[in-house]
C-alpha positions in Angstrom: 33.3 -43.2 101.3 35.8 -43.4 98.1 39.1 -41.7 98.7 39.5 -38.1 97.0 42.6 -38.8 94.7 44.7 -35.6 94.2 45.5 -35.1 90.4 46.6 -31.3 91.3 47.8 -29.1 93.9 45.0 -28.0 96.2 46.1 -24.3 95.1 48.1 -22.6 91.8 51.0 -21.1 92.6 51.4 -17.2 92.8 53.9 -16.6 90.4 56.7 -15.5 93.0 59.7 -18.0 93.4 62.6 -17.8 94.6 65.9 -17.3 92.7 67.9 -19.9 94.6 65.2 -22.9 93.8 67.1 -26.0 92.0 65.0 -25.4 88.7 65.9 -21.7 88.6 69.4 -22.5 89.0 69.3 -25.6 86.1 66.9 -23.6 84.1 64.6 -26.3 83.7 60.5 -26.3 83.4 58.3 -24.6 86.2 54.7 -26.1 86.5 51.8 -23.6 87.6 49.1 -26.1 88.1 45.7 -24.9 88.5 42.8 -27.8 89.5 40.4 -29.1 87.1 36.5 -29.3 87.7 35.5 -30.0 84.3 36.1 -31.2 80.8 39.4 -33.0 81.6 40.9 -36.3 80.9 43.1 -37.9 83.1 46.3 -39.3 81.3 48.8 -41.5 83.0 52.6 -40.8 82.5 53.2 -44.3 81.0 51.5 -42.6 78.3 53.1 -38.9 78.4 56.5 -39.7 78.8 56.5 -43.1 77.0 60.1 -43.8 75.5 59.3 -45.6 72.5 56.3 -43.9 71.1 56.9 -40.6 68.7 55.8 -37.5 70.2 52.7 -37.2 66.8 51.5 -40.9 68.6 51.3 -39.5 71.9 49.0 -36.4 71.1 46.8 -38.9 69.0 46.4 -40.9 71.6 45.9 -38.1 74.0 43.1 -36.7 71.7 41.4 -40.1 71.2 41.0 -40.9 74.9 39.4 -37.4 75.4 37.0 -38.0 73.0 33.3 -39.4 74.2 32.3 -42.5 72.8 31.3 -43.4 69.8 33.2 -40.5 68.1 35.0 -41.0 64.6 38.7 -41.7 64.8 39.1 -42.9 61.2 42.4 -41.5 59.3 40.2 -39.4 57.2 38.2 -38.0 60.1 41.9 -36.9 61.6 43.6 -35.7 58.3 40.8 -32.7 58.1 41.2 -32.5 62.1 44.9 -32.1 61.9 47.6 -30.5 60.1 49.6 -34.0 60.2 50.0 -35.4 56.9 48.0 -38.8 56.1 50.8 -41.1 56.4 51.9 -39.6 59.5 48.8 -40.1 61.3 48.5 -43.8 59.9 52.2 -44.1 61.4 51.5 -43.3 64.5 48.2 -45.3 64.6 50.3 -48.1 64.0 52.2 -47.4 66.7 49.7 -47.4 68.9 48.5 -50.7 68.6 52.2 -51.8 68.6 51.9 -50.3 72.3 49.0 -51.8 73.4 46.7 -48.4 73.6 44.7 -49.0 70.5 43.2 -51.8 68.8 41.1 -52.0 65.5 39.0 -54.3 64.1 37.4 -55.1 61.2 33.7 -56.2 61.3 31.2 -56.8 58.5 27.3 -55.8 59.0 24.3 -57.7 58.2 23.8 -55.4 55.2 27.4 -56.8 54.3 29.3 -53.2 54.7 32.5 -53.3 56.6 33.4 -51.0 59.3 36.4 -50.9 61.8 35.5 -51.0 65.5 38.7 -48.7 67.4 39.0 -49.4 70.6 41.3 -46.9 73.1 43.3 -48.5 76.0 44.1 -45.8 78.8 46.5 -48.8 79.9 48.3 -50.6 77.8 46.9 -53.8 77.2 48.5 -56.8 75.7 46.0 -58.3 74.2 45.2 -55.4 72.0 48.3 -56.4 70.4 48.1 -59.3 68.0 50.5 -62.0 68.2 52.7 -63.1 65.5 51.2 -65.6 63.8 52.7 -68.9 64.4 55.3 -70.4 61.7 53.8 -73.4 60.0 55.0 -76.6 61.3 57.1 -78.8 59.4 55.3 -82.1 59.2 57.5 -85.3 58.1 55.4 -87.8 56.4 55.7 -91.2 57.7 57.8 -93.6 55.0 56.9 -97.2 55.6 59.7 -99.1 55.9 60.4 -101.5 52.6 59.1 -104.9 53.1 61.9 -107.4 53.1 61.4 -109.9 50.2 61.9 -113.5 50.8 65.1 -114.9 49.9 63.6 -117.0 47.2 62.0 -114.1 45.3 64.0 -112.2 42.5 65.0 -108.4 43.2 62.8 -106.1 41.6 63.4 -103.0 39.7 62.9 -99.7 41.4 59.9 -98.2 39.7 60.8 -94.6 38.4 58.4 -91.4 39.6 57.4 -88.6 38.0 57.3 -85.6 39.9 54.7 -82.8 38.5 56.6 -79.8 37.6 55.3 -76.3 39.9 52.1 -74.6 38.4 53.3 -71.3 36.9 52.1 -68.7 38.9 51.4 -65.7 37.0 52.9 -62.1 37.8 50.6 -59.0 37.7 51.8 -56.3 35.9 53.7 -53.7 37.5 51.9 -50.4 38.5 51.8 -47.5 36.1 53.8 -44.5 38.0 51.9 -41.6 38.9 51.3 -38.7 36.6 53.1 -35.9 38.5 50.8 -32.7 38.8 51.5 -29.8 36.3 53.7 -26.8 37.5 51.7 -23.7 38.1 51.9 -21.3 35.6 54.0 -18.3 36.1 53.6 -14.5 34.8 56.2 -12.9 33.1 56.3 -9.7 34.5 55.7 -9.2 38.1 53.1 -6.0 38.3 51.8 -4.9 42.1 48.3 -4.3 40.1 48.1 -7.6 38.8 49.1 -9.2 41.7 46.4 -7.4 43.8 43.7 -8.4 41.4 44.6 -11.9 41.7 44.4 -12.5 45.2 41.1 -10.5 45.4 39.8 -13.3 42.6 40.9 -15.9 44.9 39.3 -14.9 48.0 36.3 -14.1 46.5 35.9 -17.5 44.9 33.9 -18.5 48.9 31.5 -16.0 47.5 30.4 -18.0 44.4 31.1 -21.4 46.4 31.2 -21.8 49.9 33.6 -24.6 50.2 36.4 -22.9 48.2 37.8 -21.3 51.4 41.7 -21.2 51.1 44.2 -20.3 53.8 46.9 -17.6 53.8 49.7 -19.8 52.1 46.9 -21.4 49.6 46.2 -17.9 47.8 50.0 -16.9 48.3 50.9 -19.6 46.3 48.1 -19.6 43.5 48.3 -16.1 42.8 51.2 -15.8 40.7 48.8 -18.6 38.5 45.6 -16.5 38.5 47.7 -13.4 37.6 49.3 -15.5 34.7 45.6 -16.1 33.6 45.1 -11.9 34.1 48.3 -11.2 31.7 46.8 -13.4 28.9 43.6 -11.1 28.8 40.8 -13.7 31.0 38.4 -11.4 32.8 38.0 -11.6 36.5 34.4 -13.2 35.9 36.1 -15.4 33.5 38.2 -16.9 35.9 35.9 -17.1 38.7 33.7 -19.1 36.7 36.3 -21.7 35.6 37.1 -22.2 39.3 33.9 -22.5 40.5 31.9 -24.9 37.9 31.0 -28.4 38.3 32.9 -28.8 41.7 33.1 -32.8 42.7 30.9 -33.4 45.9 32.2 -33.3 48.7 35.7 -32.3 48.0 38.3 -32.5 50.5 41.6 -30.3 49.2 40.0 -27.2 47.2 43.5 -25.8 47.0 44.6 -28.8 44.9 41.7 -28.4 42.6 42.2 -25.1 41.7 45.7 -25.4 40.9 45.1 -28.4 38.8 42.4 -26.2 37.1 45.0 -23.2 36.9 47.3 -25.5 34.9 45.2 -27.6 32.5 42.5 -24.6 31.7 45.1 -21.9 31.3 44.1 -20.0 28.2 46.6 -19.8 25.2 48.9 -16.7 24.8 47.4 -14.1 22.8 49.9 -13.2 19.7 50.7 -9.1 19.6 48.8 -7.1 17.3 50.7 -6.7 14.0 52.0 -2.9 13.6 50.0 -0.7 11.6 52.5 1.1 8.5 53.4 4.8 9.7 51.2 7.3 7.9 52.2 9.7 5.1 53.6 12.7 6.4 52.4 15.9 5.7 54.1 18.3 3.0 53.7 22.1 1.9 52.7 22.5 -1.8 56.1 24.4 -3.3 53.8 26.3 -5.5 50.4 27.1 -3.5 51.7 26.4 0.0 48.8 24.2 1.0 49.2 20.8 3.0 49.1 17.7 1.3 50.8 14.2 2.1 53.6 12.8 0.0 56.4 10.9 1.4 59.2 13.9 0.0 58.5 17.6 -0.4 57.2 19.0 -3.6 54.3 20.4 -5.6 50.4 18.7 -4.6 48.5 17.1 -7.0 46.5 20.3 -8.5 49.4 22.2 -8.9 51.0 19.8 -10.7 47.9 19.1 -12.9 47.2 22.8 -13.9 51.1 22.9 -14.9 50.3 20.1 -17.4 47.5 22.1 -18.6 49.4 25.2 -19.1 52.2 23.3 -20.5 
């Protein structure tokens, strides 16, 4: 019968501890350990307390060792699973490869497709680390010794040797600099009702397209841009249609797509309507006391006509 390996105390701590213990005096960590009976992974202290690995690499190695065989551990799957960036996850994978906890080999299938075989080691494996390529040895060509000419033969002049010019290697043009993303539009005035309407439009996009699920930070950063559309007399239905039409499949970054559309499809500002001239004021006729419109007080048109006839 195999010997039982104890990986945790037989009983959990009751929570009461003496104030005179060394950990209490020094302010160190207190452990409350409970025995795991299922769904657990054994991780060695050589990994959990590694001196050279970063915290991201240690956590990523623990996550990979807890996965079943055949699980996806590519960078794209890990980026969708964790909040760390693609650069940090790629760097952590390189750390694990350099320290013998991970090995990635590229393999071409019979169909011609190239896949990556990933092998995880719960103990650092020296074979997992690729040995550095040996430096090319300098081979010195043997130069035959010149044959001694007989004493009677005349000395021959050396034959000049033409050395070919080195081939010119074409230099690839530099890659174009990436185009910076356009800045999100900002409204001219901060109106609470407009901001609430803009936030409601963003939260309602998932009803039109289920892939447009936004976090609270995404809604907070995109709300001013939607408020700018509302400020330019864009209807909520028009905004929702512009943000949900012709979505790419698959959609990996909904917030980035919405930010791009809110910036590039922003409608032009509507010019203010021209001011109409003020109406002509009402005046009371000095002769008949009837109201009529005129720029200055005086007599109405009928009274002026009657006075001209009588005259």
